[in-house]
PDBQT receptor file of N, H, CA, C and O in Angstrom, charges set to zero:
ATOM      1  N   MET A   1      76.660 -76.991 -39.889  1.00  0.00    +0.000 N 
ATOM      2  CA  MET A   1      76.221 -76.587 -41.213  1.00  0.00    +0.000 C 
ATOM      3  C   MET A   1      76.405 -75.087 -41.369  1.00  0.00    +0.000 C 
ATOM      4  O   MET A   1      75.949 -74.310 -40.530  1.00  0.00    +0.000 OA
ATOM      5  N   ARG A   2      77.072 -74.681 -42.440  1.00  0.00    +0.000 N 
ATOM      6  H   ARG A   2      77.442 -75.312 -43.121  1.00  0.00    +0.000 HD
ATOM      7  CA  ARG A   2      77.249 -73.259 -42.715  1.00  0.00    +0.000 C 
ATOM      8  C   ARG A   2      75.916 -72.666 -43.158  1.00  0.00    +0.000 C 
ATOM      9  O   ARG A   2      75.061 -73.361 -43.709  1.00  0.00    +0.000 OA
ATOM     10  N   LYS A   3      75.755 -71.358 -42.906  1.00  0.00    +0.000 N 
ATOM     11  H   LYS A   3      76.449 -70.793 -42.459  1.00  0.00    +0.000 HD
ATOM     12  CA  LYS A   3      74.521 -70.646 -43.224  1.00  0.00    +0.000 C 
ATOM     13  C   LYS A   3      74.780 -69.578 -44.272  1.00  0.00    +0.000 C 
ATOM     14  O   LYS A   3      75.915 -69.143 -44.470  1.00  0.00    +0.000 OA
ATOM     15  N   VAL A   4      73.701 -69.158 -44.946  1.00  0.00    +0.000 N 
ATOM     16  H   VAL A   4      72.779 -69.511 -44.785  1.00  0.00    +0.000 HD
ATOM     17  CA  VAL A   4      73.781 -68.160 -46.006  1.00  0.00    +0.000 C 
ATOM     18  C   VAL A   4      72.731 -67.081 -45.775  1.00  0.00    +0.000 C 
ATOM     19  O   VAL A   4      71.567 -67.379 -45.505  1.00  0.00    +0.000 OA
ATOM     20  N   ALA A   5      73.156 -65.819 -45.885  1.00  0.00    +0.000 N 
ATOM     21  H   ALA A   5      74.101 -65.577 -46.104  1.00  0.00    +0.000 HD
ATOM     22  CA  ALA A   5      72.247 -64.675 -45.910  1.00  0.00    +0.000 C 
ATOM     23  C   ALA A   5      72.422 -64.037 -47.289  1.00  0.00    +0.000 C 
ATOM     24  O   ALA A   5      73.546 -63.741 -47.697  1.00  0.00    +0.000 OA
ATOM     25  N   ASP A   6      71.324 -63.825 -48.004  1.00  0.00    +0.000 N 
ATOM     26  H   ASP A   6      70.412 -64.065 -47.673  1.00  0.00    +0.000 HD
ATOM     27  CA  ASP A   6      71.388 -63.323 -49.374  1.00  0.00    +0.000 C 
ATOM     28  C   ASP A   6      70.491 -62.099 -49.516  1.00  0.00    +0.000 C 
ATOM     29  O   ASP A   6      69.270 -62.210 -49.404  1.00  0.00    +0.000 OA
ATOM     30  N   CYS A   7      71.082 -60.937 -49.762  1.00  0.00    +0.000 N 
ATOM     31  H   CYS A   7      72.074 -60.846 -49.854  1.00  0.00    +0.000 HD
ATOM     32  CA  CYS A   7      70.320 -59.690 -49.893  1.00  0.00    +0.000 C 
ATOM     33  C   CYS A   7      69.336 -59.729 -51.056  1.00  0.00    +0.000 C 
ATOM     34  O   CYS A   7      68.339 -59.007 -51.036  1.00  0.00    +0.000 OA
ATOM     35  N   ARG A   8      69.589 -60.545 -52.055  1.00  0.00    +0.000 N 
ATOM     36  H   ARG A   8      70.399 -61.131 -52.071  1.00  0.00    +0.000 HD
ATOM     37  CA  ARG A   8      68.688 -60.600 -53.211  1.00  0.00    +0.000 C 
ATOM     38  C   ARG A   8      67.294 -61.083 -52.822  1.00  0.00    +0.000 C 
ATOM     39  O   ARG A   8      66.339 -60.876 -53.570  1.00  0.00    +0.000 OA
ATOM     40  N   GLU A   9      67.166 -61.723 -51.662  1.00  0.00    +0.000 N 
ATOM     41  H   GLU A   9      67.942 -61.892 -51.054  1.00  0.00    +0.000 HD
ATOM     42  CA  GLU A   9      65.873 -62.233 -51.217  1.00  0.00    +0.000 C 
ATOM     43  C   GLU A   9      65.006 -61.162 -50.570  1.00  0.00    +0.000 C 
ATOM     44  O   GLU A   9      63.854 -61.419 -50.222  1.00  0.00    +0.000 OA
ATOM     45  N   PHE A  10      65.557 -59.963 -50.407  1.00  0.00    +0.000 N 
ATOM     46  H   PHE A  10      66.494 -59.754 -50.689  1.00  0.00    +0.000 HD
ATOM     47  CA  PHE A  10      64.823 -58.867 -49.777  1.00  0.00    +0.000 C 
ATOM     48  C   PHE A  10      64.763 -57.693 -50.744  1.00  0.00    +0.000 C 
ATOM     49  O   PHE A  10      65.801 -57.176 -51.156  1.00  0.00    +0.000 OA
ATOM     50  N   PRO A  11      63.570 -57.273 -51.107  1.00  0.00    +0.000 N 
ATOM     51  CA  PRO A  11      63.462 -56.143 -52.043  1.00  0.00    +0.000 C 
ATOM     52  C   PRO A  11      64.093 -54.884 -51.451  1.00  0.00    +0.000 C 
ATOM     53  O   PRO A  11      63.918 -54.575 -50.273  1.00  0.00    +0.000 OA
ATOM     54  N   SER A  12      64.823 -54.174 -52.292  1.00  0.00    +0.000 N 
ATOM     55  H   SER A  12      64.965 -54.425 -53.249  1.00  0.00    +0.000 HD
ATOM     56  CA  SER A  12      65.398 -52.901 -51.849  1.00  0.00    +0.000 C 
ATOM     57  C   SER A  12      65.594 -52.008 -53.067  1.00  0.00    +0.000 C 
ATOM     58  O   SER A  12      65.673 -52.483 -54.200  1.00  0.00    +0.000 OA
ATOM     59  N   GLU A  13      65.671 -50.726 -52.815  1.00  0.00    +0.000 N 
ATOM     60  H   GLU A  13      65.607 -50.340 -51.895  1.00  0.00    +0.000 HD
ATOM     61  CA  GLU A  13      65.896 -49.765 -53.887  1.00  0.00    +0.000 C 
ATOM     62  C   GLU A  13      67.285 -49.927 -54.493  1.00  0.00    +0.000 C 
ATOM     63  O   GLU A  13      67.519 -49.533 -55.636  1.00  0.00    +0.000 OA
ATOM     64  N   MET A  14      68.193 -50.498 -53.738  1.00  0.00    +0.000 N 
ATOM     65  H   MET A  14      68.004 -50.818 -52.810  1.00  0.00    +0.000 HD
ATOM     66  CA  MET A  14      69.586 -50.633 -54.167  1.00  0.00    +0.000 C 
ATOM     67  C   MET A  14      69.825 -51.859 -55.042  1.00  0.00    +0.000 C 
ATOM     68  O   MET A  14      70.856 -51.952 -55.710  1.00  0.00    +0.000 OA
ATOM     69  N   ASN A  15      68.884 -52.799 -55.045  1.00  0.00    +0.000 N 
ATOM     70  H   ASN A  15      68.047 -52.724 -54.504  1.00  0.00    +0.000 HD
ATOM     71  CA  ASN A  15      69.079 -54.075 -55.745  1.00  0.00    +0.000 C 
ATOM     72  C   ASN A  15      70.395 -54.732 -55.323  1.00  0.00    +0.000 C 
ATOM     73  O   ASN A  15      71.180 -55.182 -56.157  1.00  0.00    +0.000 OA
ATOM     74  N   CYS A  16      70.611 -54.774 -54.028  1.00  0.00    +0.000 N 
ATOM     75  H   CYS A  16      69.973 -54.408 -53.350  1.00  0.00    +0.000 HD
ATOM     76  CA  CYS A  16      71.832 -55.334 -53.449  1.00  0.00    +0.000 C 
ATOM     77  C   CYS A  16      71.945 -56.819 -53.783  1.00  0.00    +0.000 C 
ATOM     78  O   CYS A  16      70.955 -57.550 -53.744  1.00  0.00    +0.000 OA
ATOM     79  N   THR A  17      73.155 -57.256 -54.111  1.00  0.00    +0.000 N 
ATOM     80  H   THR A  17      73.959 -56.662 -54.142  1.00  0.00    +0.000 HD
ATOM     81  CA  THR A  17      73.378 -58.656 -54.477  1.00  0.00    +0.000 C 
ATOM     82  C   THR A  17      74.329 -59.376 -53.522  1.00  0.00    +0.000 C 
ATOM     83  O   THR A  17      74.796 -60.473 -53.828  1.00  0.00    +0.000 OA
ATOM     84  N   LEU A  18      74.616 -58.775 -52.380  1.00  0.00    +0.000 N 
ATOM     85  H   LEU A  18      74.236 -57.884 -52.132  1.00  0.00    +0.000 HD
ATOM     86  CA  LEU A  18      75.573 -59.374 -51.445  1.00  0.00    +0.000 C 
ATOM     87  C   LEU A  18      75.046 -60.685 -50.879  1.00  0.00    +0.000 C 
ATOM     88  O   LEU A  18      73.880 -60.789 -50.500  1.00  0.00    +0.000 OA
ATOM     89  N   THR A  19      75.922 -61.683 -50.829  1.00  0.00    +0.000 N 
ATOM     90  H   THR A  19      76.870 -61.599 -51.137  1.00  0.00    +0.000 HD
ATOM     91  CA  THR A  19      75.641 -62.954 -50.167  1.00  0.00    +0.000 C 
ATOM     92  C   THR A  19      76.727 -63.184 -49.132  1.00  0.00    +0.000 C 
ATOM     93  O   THR A  19      77.913 -63.028 -49.421  1.00  0.00    +0.000 OA
ATOM     94  N   ILE A  20      76.318 -63.555 -47.920  1.00  0.00    +0.000 N 
ATOM     95  H   ILE A  20      75.354 -63.682 -47.685  1.00  0.00    +0.000 HD
ATOM     96  CA  ILE A  20      77.252 -63.790 -46.820  1.00  0.00    +0.000 C 
ATOM     97  C   ILE A  20      77.116 -65.250 -46.397  1.00  0.00    +0.000 C 
ATOM     98  O   ILE A  20      76.009 -65.724 -46.145  1.00  0.00    +0.000 OA
ATOM     99  N   THR A  21      78.230 -65.956 -46.320  1.00  0.00    +0.000 N 
ATOM    100  H   THR A  21      79.130 -65.571 -46.524  1.00  0.00    +0.000 HD
ATOM    101  CA  THR A  21      78.221 -67.375 -45.968  1.00  0.00    +0.000 C 
ATOM    102  C   THR A  21      79.223 -67.634 -44.856  1.00  0.00    +0.000 C 
ATOM    103  O   THR A  21      80.331 -67.098 -44.874  1.00  0.00    +0.000 OA
ATOM    104  N   GLY A  22      78.834 -68.453 -43.890  1.00  0.00    +0.000 N 
ATOM    105  H   GLY A  22      77.933 -68.888 -43.876  1.00  0.00    +0.000 HD
ATOM    106  CA  GLY A  22      79.741 -68.821 -42.813  1.00  0.00    +0.000 C 
ATOM    107  C   GLY A  22      78.980 -69.494 -41.692  1.00  0.00    +0.000 C 
ATOM    108  O   GLY A  22      77.841 -69.926 -41.869  1.00  0.00    +0.000 OA
ATOM    109  N   GLU A  23      79.618 -69.578 -40.540  1.00  0.00    +0.000 N 
ATOM    110  H   GLU A  23      80.543 -69.226 -40.397  1.00  0.00    +0.000 HD
ATOM    111  CA  GLU A  23      78.944 -70.119 -39.366  1.00  0.00    +0.000 C 
ATOM    112  C   GLU A  23      77.839 -69.145 -38.950  1.00  0.00    +0.000 C 
ATOM    113  O   GLU A  23      77.959 -67.941 -39.172  1.00  0.00    +0.000 OA
ATOM    114  N   GLU A  24      76.778 -69.656 -38.355  1.00  0.00    +0.000 N 
ATOM    115  H   GLU A  24      76.681 -70.634 -38.175  1.00  0.00    +0.000 HD
ATOM    116  CA  GLU A  24      75.585 -68.863 -38.075  1.00  0.00    +0.000 C 
ATOM    117  C   GLU A  24      75.875 -67.543 -37.373  1.00  0.00    +0.000 C 
ATOM    118  O   GLU A  24      75.386 -66.505 -37.818  1.00  0.00    +0.000 OA
ATOM    119  N   GLU A  25      76.641 -67.542 -36.307  1.00  0.00    +0.000 N 
ATOM    120  H   GLU A  25      77.038 -68.385 -35.945  1.00  0.00    +0.000 HD
ATOM    121  CA  GLU A  25      76.896 -66.304 -35.564  1.00  0.00    +0.000 C 
ATOM    122  C   GLU A  25      77.676 -65.300 -36.401  1.00  0.00    +0.000 C 
ATOM    123  O   GLU A  25      77.420 -64.098 -36.326  1.00  0.00    +0.000 OA
ATOM    124  N   GLU A  26      78.634 -65.788 -37.203  1.00  0.00    +0.000 N 
ATOM    125  H   GLU A  26      78.842 -66.764 -37.264  1.00  0.00    +0.000 HD
ATOM    126  CA  GLU A  26      79.391 -64.898 -38.092  1.00  0.00    +0.000 C 
ATOM    127  C   GLU A  26      78.475 -64.223 -39.097  1.00  0.00    +0.000 C 
ATOM    128  O   GLU A  26      78.574 -63.020 -39.338  1.00  0.00    +0.000 OA
ATOM    129  N   VAL A  27      77.583 -65.008 -39.679  1.00  0.00    +0.000 N 
ATOM    130  H   VAL A  27      77.502 -65.986 -39.483  1.00  0.00    +0.000 HD
ATOM    131  CA  VAL A  27      76.692 -64.486 -40.714  1.00  0.00    +0.000 C 
ATOM    132  C   VAL A  27      75.718 -63.480 -40.126  1.00  0.00    +0.000 C 
ATOM    133  O   VAL A  27      75.476 -62.433 -40.728  1.00  0.00    +0.000 OA
ATOM    134  N   VAL A  28      75.154 -63.776 -38.963  1.00  0.00    +0.000 N 
ATOM    135  H   VAL A  28      75.350 -64.626 -38.474  1.00  0.00    +0.000 HD
ATOM    136  CA  VAL A  28      74.218 -62.837 -38.331  1.00  0.00    +0.000 C 
ATOM    137  C   VAL A  28      74.931 -61.522 -38.037  1.00  0.00    +0.000 C 
ATOM    138  O   VAL A  28      74.388 -60.453 -38.313  1.00  0.00    +0.000 OA
ATOM    139  N   ARG A  29      76.130 -61.585 -37.485  1.00  0.00    +0.000 N 
ATOM    140  H   ARG A  29      76.572 -62.454 -37.261  1.00  0.00    +0.000 HD
ATOM    141  CA  ARG A  29      76.887 -60.373 -37.161  1.00  0.00    +0.000 C 
ATOM    142  C   ARG A  29      77.212 -59.572 -38.424  1.00  0.00    +0.000 C 
ATOM    143  O   ARG A  29      76.993 -58.361 -38.465  1.00  0.00    +0.000 OA
ATOM    144  N   ALA A  30      77.730 -60.239 -39.444  1.00  0.00    +0.000 N 
ATOM    145  H   ALA A  30      77.908 -61.223 -39.410  1.00  0.00    +0.000 HD
ATOM    146  CA  ALA A  30      78.108 -59.556 -40.681  1.00  0.00    +0.000 C 
ATOM    147  C   ALA A  30      76.886 -59.002 -41.412  1.00  0.00    +0.000 C 
ATOM    148  O   ALA A  30      76.934 -57.897 -41.952  1.00  0.00    +0.000 OA
ATOM    149  N   ALA A  31      75.802 -59.757 -41.430  1.00  0.00    +0.000 N 
ATOM    150  H   ALA A  31      75.763 -60.655 -40.991  1.00  0.00    +0.000 HD
ATOM    151  CA  ALA A  31      74.586 -59.298 -42.106  1.00  0.00    +0.000 C 
ATOM    152  C   ALA A  31      73.981 -58.102 -41.380  1.00  0.00    +0.000 C 
ATOM    153  O   ALA A  31      73.464 -57.189 -42.022  1.00  0.00    +0.000 OA
ATOM    154  N   ALA A  32      74.040 -58.096 -40.046  1.00  0.00    +0.000 N 
ATOM    155  H   ALA A  32      74.460 -58.838 -39.525  1.00  0.00    +0.000 HD
ATOM    156  CA  ALA A  32      73.540 -56.946 -39.282  1.00  0.00    +0.000 C 
ATOM    157  C   ALA A  32      74.397 -55.717 -39.565  1.00  0.00    +0.000 C 
ATOM    158  O   ALA A  32      73.866 -54.624 -39.760  1.00  0.00    +0.000 OA
ATOM    159  N   GLU A  33      75.710 -55.885 -39.589  1.00  0.00    +0.000 N 
ATOM    160  H   GLU A  33      76.142 -56.773 -39.430  1.00  0.00    +0.000 HD
ATOM    161  CA  GLU A  33      76.600 -54.762 -39.894  1.00  0.00    +0.000 C 
ATOM    162  C   GLU A  33      76.330 -54.229 -41.296  1.00  0.00    +0.000 C 
ATOM    163  O   GLU A  33      76.329 -53.017 -41.508  1.00  0.00    +0.000 OA
ATOM    164  N   HIS A  34      76.105 -55.110 -42.241  1.00  0.00    +0.000 N 
ATOM    165  H   HIS A  34      76.105 -56.095 -42.069  1.00  0.00    +0.000 HD
ATOM    166  CA  HIS A  34      75.792 -54.711 -43.615  1.00  0.00    +0.000 C 
ATOM    167  C   HIS A  34      74.450 -53.974 -43.665  1.00  0.00    +0.000 C 
ATOM    168  O   HIS A  34      74.336 -52.941 -44.325  1.00  0.00    +0.000 OA
ATOM    169  N   ALA A  35      73.446 -54.495 -42.977  1.00  0.00    +0.000 N 
ATOM    170  H   ALA A  35      73.539 -55.334 -42.441  1.00  0.00    +0.000 HD
ATOM    171  CA  ALA A  35      72.119 -53.867 -42.972  1.00  0.00    +0.000 C 
ATOM    172  C   ALA A  35      72.187 -52.449 -42.413  1.00  0.00    +0.000 C 
ATOM    173  O   ALA A  35      71.487 -51.555 -42.890  1.00  0.00    +0.000 OA
ATOM    174  N   VAL A  36      73.030 -52.245 -41.403  1.00  0.00    +0.000 N 
ATOM    175  H   VAL A  36      73.598 -52.971 -41.015  1.00  0.00    +0.000 HD
ATOM    176  CA  VAL A  36      73.177 -50.922 -40.792  1.00  0.00    +0.000 C 
ATOM    177  C   VAL A  36      73.964 -49.988 -41.713  1.00  0.00    +0.000 C 
ATOM    178  O   VAL A  36      73.521 -48.872 -41.983  1.00  0.00    +0.000 OA
ATOM    179  N   SER A  37      75.115 -50.429 -42.192  1.00  0.00    +0.000 N 
ATOM    180  H   SER A  37      75.475 -51.336 -41.972  1.00  0.00    +0.000 HD
ATOM    181  CA  SER A  37      75.995 -49.531 -42.940  1.00  0.00    +0.000 C 
ATOM    182  C   SER A  37      75.539 -49.265 -44.368  1.00  0.00    +0.000 C 
ATOM    183  O   SER A  37      75.802 -48.190 -44.907  1.00  0.00    +0.000 OA
ATOM    184  N   VAL A  38      74.865 -50.217 -44.985  1.00  0.00    +0.000 N 
ATOM    185  H   VAL A  38      74.651 -51.090 -44.547  1.00  0.00    +0.000 HD
ATOM    186  CA  VAL A  38      74.477 -50.060 -46.391  1.00  0.00    +0.000 C 
ATOM    187  C   VAL A  38      72.994 -49.724 -46.546  1.00  0.00    +0.000 C 
ATOM    188  O   VAL A  38      72.623 -48.899 -47.381  1.00  0.00    +0.000 OA
ATOM    189  N   HIS A  39      72.152 -50.365 -45.741  1.00  0.00    +0.000 N 
ATOM    190  H   HIS A  39      72.454 -51.035 -45.062  1.00  0.00    +0.000 HD
ATOM    191  CA  HIS A  39      70.702 -50.219 -45.908  1.00  0.00    +0.000 C 
ATOM    192  C   HIS A  39      70.058 -49.307 -44.866  1.00  0.00    +0.000 C 
ATOM    193  O   HIS A  39      68.835 -49.163 -44.840  1.00  0.00    +0.000 OA
ATOM    194  N   SER A  40      70.863 -48.697 -44.016  1.00  0.00    +0.000 N 
ATOM    195  H   SER A  40      71.856 -48.814 -44.036  1.00  0.00    +0.000 HD
ATOM    196  CA  SER A  40      70.399 -47.723 -43.014  1.00  0.00    +0.000 C 
ATOM    197  C   SER A  40      69.402 -48.273 -41.997  1.00  0.00    +0.000 C 
ATOM    198  O   SER A  40      68.565 -47.530 -41.487  1.00  0.00    +0.000 OA
ATOM    199  N   HIS A  41      69.487 -49.559 -41.703  1.00  0.00    +0.000 N 
ATOM    200  H   HIS A  41      70.167 -50.163 -42.118  1.00  0.00    +0.000 HD
ATOM    201  CA  HIS A  41      68.667 -50.140 -40.639  1.00  0.00    +0.000 C 
ATOM    202  C   HIS A  41      69.323 -49.825 -39.292  1.00  0.00    +0.000 C 
ATOM    203  O   HIS A  41      70.527 -49.577 -39.220  1.00  0.00    +0.000 OA
ATOM    204  N   ALA A  42      68.534 -49.838 -38.249  1.00  0.00    +0.000 N 
ATOM    205  H   ALA A  42      67.557 -50.039 -38.307  1.00  0.00    +0.000 HD
ATOM    206  CA  ALA A  42      69.068 -49.695 -36.896  1.00  0.00    +0.000 C 
ATOM    207  C   ALA A  42      69.424 -51.081 -36.380  1.00  0.00    +0.000 C 
ATOM    208  O   ALA A  42      68.636 -52.015 -36.524  1.00  0.00    +0.000 OA
ATOM    209  N   ASP A  43      70.608 -51.225 -35.779  1.00  0.00    +0.000 N 
ATOM    210  H   ASP A  43      71.249 -50.466 -35.663  1.00  0.00    +0.000 HD
ATOM    211  CA  ASP A  43      70.998 -52.515 -35.213  1.00  0.00    +0.000 C 
ATOM    212  C   ASP A  43      70.169 -52.750 -33.964  1.00  0.00    +0.000 C 
ATOM    213  O   ASP A  43      70.166 -51.930 -33.046  1.00  0.00    +0.000 OA
ATOM    214  N   SER A  44      69.474 -53.860 -33.933  1.00  0.00    +0.000 N 
ATOM    215  H   SER A  44      69.476 -54.526 -34.679  1.00  0.00    +0.000 HD
ATOM    216  CA  SER A  44      68.624 -54.184 -32.792  1.00  0.00    +0.000 C 
ATOM    217  C   SER A  44      68.505 -55.695 -32.666  1.00  0.00    +0.000 C 
ATOM    218  O   SER A  44      68.860 -56.441 -33.578  1.00  0.00    +0.000 OA
ATOM    219  N   LEU A  45      68.004 -56.123 -31.534  1.00  0.00    +0.000 N 
ATOM    220  H   LEU A  45      67.716 -55.517 -30.793  1.00  0.00    +0.000 HD
ATOM    221  CA  LEU A  45      67.760 -57.554 -31.348  1.00  0.00    +0.000 C 
ATOM    222  C   LEU A  45      66.740 -58.060 -32.359  1.00  0.00    +0.000 C 
ATOM    223  O   LEU A  45      66.847 -59.189 -32.837  1.00  0.00    +0.000 OA
ATOM    224  N   ASP A  46      65.747 -57.226 -32.690  1.00  0.00    +0.000 N 
ATOM    225  H   ASP A  46      65.660 -56.308 -32.302  1.00  0.00    +0.000 HD
ATOM    226  CA  ASP A  46      64.733 -57.618 -33.661  1.00  0.00    +0.000 C 
ATOM    227  C   ASP A  46      65.343 -57.801 -35.051  1.00  0.00    +0.000 C 
ATOM    228  O   ASP A  46      65.010 -58.758 -35.750  1.00  0.00    +0.000 OA
ATOM    229  N   LEU A  47      66.228 -56.898 -35.455  1.00  0.00    +0.000 N 
ATOM    230  H   LEU A  47      66.499 -56.120 -34.887  1.00  0.00    +0.000 HD
ATOM    231  CA  LEU A  47      66.901 -57.033 -36.750  1.00  0.00    +0.000 C 
ATOM    232  C   LEU A  47      67.679 -58.344 -36.791  1.00  0.00    +0.000 C 
ATOM    233  O   LEU A  47      67.578 -59.096 -37.761  1.00  0.00    +0.000 OA
ATOM    234  N   ARG A  48      68.441 -58.617 -35.763  1.00  0.00    +0.000 N 
ATOM    235  H   ARG A  48      68.523 -58.007 -34.975  1.00  0.00    +0.000 HD
ATOM    236  CA  ARG A  48      69.242 -59.849 -35.735  1.00  0.00    +0.000 C 
ATOM    237  C   ARG A  48      68.359 -61.092 -35.714  1.00  0.00    +0.000 C 
ATOM    238  O   ARG A  48      68.720 -62.120 -36.287  1.00  0.00    +0.000 OA
ATOM    239  N   LYS A  49      67.209 -61.002 -35.059  1.00  0.00    +0.000 N 
ATOM    240  H   LYS A  49      66.917 -60.167 -34.593  1.00  0.00    +0.000 HD
ATOM    241  CA  LYS A  49      66.254 -62.126 -35.044  1.00  0.00    +0.000 C 
ATOM    242  C   LYS A  49      65.724 -62.364 -36.457  1.00  0.00    +0.000 C 
ATOM    243  O   LYS A  49      65.644 -63.507 -36.907  1.00  0.00    +0.000 OA
ATOM    244  N   GLN A  50      65.364 -61.293 -37.154  1.00  0.00    +0.000 N 
ATOM    245  H   GLN A  50      65.429 -60.364 -36.789  1.00  0.00    +0.000 HD
ATOM    246  CA  GLN A  50      64.868 -61.425 -38.524  1.00  0.00    +0.000 C 
ATOM    247  C   GLN A  50      65.936 -62.016 -39.437  1.00  0.00    +0.000 C 
ATOM    248  O   GLN A  50      65.640 -62.860 -40.284  1.00  0.00    +0.000 OA
ATOM    249  N   ILE A  51      67.164 -61.576 -39.263  1.00  0.00    +0.000 N 
ATOM    250  H   ILE A  51      67.404 -60.891 -38.576  1.00  0.00    +0.000 HD
ATOM    251  CA  ILE A  51      68.261 -62.122 -40.069  1.00  0.00    +0.000 C 
ATOM    252  C   ILE A  51      68.418 -63.607 -39.783  1.00  0.00    +0.000 C 
ATOM    253  O   ILE A  51      68.506 -64.417 -40.705  1.00  0.00    +0.000 OA
ATOM    254  N   ARG A  52      68.453 -63.962 -38.506  1.00  0.00    +0.000 N 
ATOM    255  H   ARG A  52      68.382 -63.304 -37.757  1.00  0.00    +0.000 HD
ATOM    256  CA  ARG A  52      68.635 -65.374 -38.125  1.00  0.00    +0.000 C 
ATOM    257  C   ARG A  52      67.526 -66.246 -38.713  1.00  0.00    +0.000 C 
ATOM    258  O   ARG A  52      67.788 -67.349 -39.192  1.00  0.00    +0.000 OA
ATOM    259  N   GLU A  53      66.287 -65.751 -38.676  1.00  0.00    +0.000 N 
ATOM    260  H   GLU A  53      66.073 -64.855 -38.287  1.00  0.00    +0.000 HD
ATOM    261  CA  GLU A  53      65.153 -66.519 -39.196  1.00  0.00    +0.000 C 
ATOM    262  C   GLU A  53      65.193 -66.662 -40.714  1.00  0.00    +0.000 C 
ATOM    263  O   GLU A  53      64.598 -67.589 -41.264  1.00  0.00    +0.000 OA
ATOM    264  N   SER A  54      65.889 -65.752 -41.394  1.00  0.00    +0.000 N 
ATOM    265  H   SER A  54      66.372 -65.000 -40.946  1.00  0.00    +0.000 HD
ATOM    266  CA  SER A  54      65.938 -65.798 -42.862  1.00  0.00    +0.000 C 
ATOM    267  C   SER A  54      67.101 -66.629 -43.388  1.00  0.00    +0.000 C 
ATOM    268  O   SER A  54      67.178 -66.876 -44.592  1.00  0.00    +0.000 OA
ATOM    269  N   LEU A  55      68.003 -67.063 -42.522  1.00  0.00    +0.000 N 
ATOM    270  H   LEU A  55      67.940 -66.862 -41.544  1.00  0.00    +0.000 HD
ATOM    271  CA  LEU A  55      69.171 -67.814 -42.973  1.00  0.00    +0.000 C 
ATOM    272  C   LEU A  55      68.764 -69.139 -43.597  1.00  0.00    +0.000 C 
ATOM    273  O   LEU A  55      67.795 -69.779 -43.189  1.00  0.00    +0.000 OA
ATOM    274  N   LYS A  56      69.538 -69.521 -44.595  1.00  0.00    +0.000 N 
ATOM    275  H   LYS A  56      70.325 -69.001 -44.926  1.00  0.00    +0.000 HD
ATOM    276  CA  LYS A  56      69.338 -70.816 -45.248  1.00  0.00    +0.000 C 
ATOM    277  C   LYS A  56      70.613 -71.632 -45.069  1.00  0.00    +0.000 C 
ATOM    278  O   LYS A  56      71.692 -71.074 -44.866  1.00  0.00    +0.000 OA
ATOM    279  N   ASP A  57      70.485 -72.948 -45.143  1.00  0.00    +0.000 N 
ATOM    280  H   ASP A  57      69.609 -73.402 -45.308  1.00  0.00    +0.000 HD
ATOM    281  CA  ASP A  57      71.647 -73.810 -45.098  1.00  0.00    +0.000 C 
ATOM    282  C   ASP A  57      72.413 -73.670 -46.405  1.00  0.00    +0.000 C 
ATOM    283  O   ASP A  57      71.815 -73.556 -47.474  1.00  0.00    +0.000 OA
ATOM    284  N   GLU A  58      73.736 -73.680 -46.315  1.00  0.00    +0.000 N 
ATOM    285  H   GLU A  58      74.222 -73.773 -45.447  1.00  0.00    +0.000 HD
ATOM    286  CA  GLU A  58      74.573 -73.615 -47.506  1.00  0.00    +0.000 C 
ATOM    287  C   GLU A  58      74.444 -74.921 -48.273  1.00  0.00    +0.000 C 
ATOM    288  O   GLU A  58      74.446 -76.001 -47.683  1.00  0.00    +0.000 OA
ATOM    289  N   VAL A  59      74.333 -74.813 -49.582  1.00  0.00    +0.000 N 
ATOM    290  H   VAL A  59      74.332 -73.935 -50.061  1.00  0.00    +0.000 HD
ATOM    291  CA  VAL A  59      74.322 -75.994 -50.439  1.00  0.00    +0.000 C 
ATOM    292  C   VAL A  59      75.745 -76.209 -50.912  1.00  0.00    +0.000 C 
ATOM    293  O   VAL A  59      76.286 -75.378 -51.642  1.00  0.00    +0.000 OA
ATOM    294  N   PRO A  60      76.368 -77.326 -50.500  1.00  0.00    +0.000 N 
ATOM    295  CA  PRO A  60      77.765 -77.561 -50.882  1.00  0.00    +0.000 C 
ATOM    296  C   PRO A  60      77.909 -77.646 -52.407  1.00  0.00    +0.000 C 
ATOM    297  O   PRO A  60      77.081 -78.247 -53.091  1.00  0.00    +0.000 OA
ATOM    298  N   GLN A  61      78.971 -77.034 -52.915  1.00  0.00    +0.000 N 
ATOM    299  H   GLN A  61      79.643 -76.546 -52.359  1.00  0.00    +0.000 HD
ATOM    300  CA  GLN A  61      79.281 -77.091 -54.352  1.00  0.00    +0.000 C 
ATOM    301  C   GLN A  61      80.332 -78.172 -54.553  1.00  0.00    +0.000 C 
ATOM    302  O   GLN A  61      81.410 -78.118 -53.960  1.00  0.00    +0.000 OA
ATOM    303  N   HIS A  62      80.018 -79.138 -55.378  1.00  0.00    +0.000 N 
ATOM    304  H   HIS A  62      79.143 -79.182 -55.859  1.00  0.00    +0.000 HD
ATOM    305  CA  HIS A  62      80.949 -80.219 -55.647  1.00  0.00    +0.000 C 
ATOM    306  C   HIS A  62      81.624 -79.987 -56.983  1.00  0.00    +0.000 C 
ATOM    307  O   HIS A  62      80.984 -79.592 -57.957  1.00  0.00    +0.000 OA
ATOM    308  N   ALA A  63      82.934 -80.239 -57.020  1.00  0.00    +0.000 N 
ATOM    309  H   ALA A  63      83.454 -80.561 -56.228  1.00  0.00    +0.000 HD
ATOM    310  CA  ALA A  63      83.696 -80.040 -58.266  1.00  0.00    +0.000 C 
ATOM    311  C   ALA A  63      83.448 -81.160 -59.246  1.00  0.00    +0.000 C 
ATOM    312  O   ALA A  63      84.006 -81.155 -60.343  1.00  0.00    +0.000 OA
TER     313      ALA A  63
């Protein structure tokens, strides 16, 4: 099952709207990189744990 990380679910001064979708490890890595480069968080095991815990399952879009 693909996972989704959505910045809109976390309050920020930037009102970031980025959504990242993919396999769990890809999303955790990309979301951590985004949190560091855009939101000035420090990359840590705790940050990645928080990201992993916040992931949601992707809802398939049917045509």
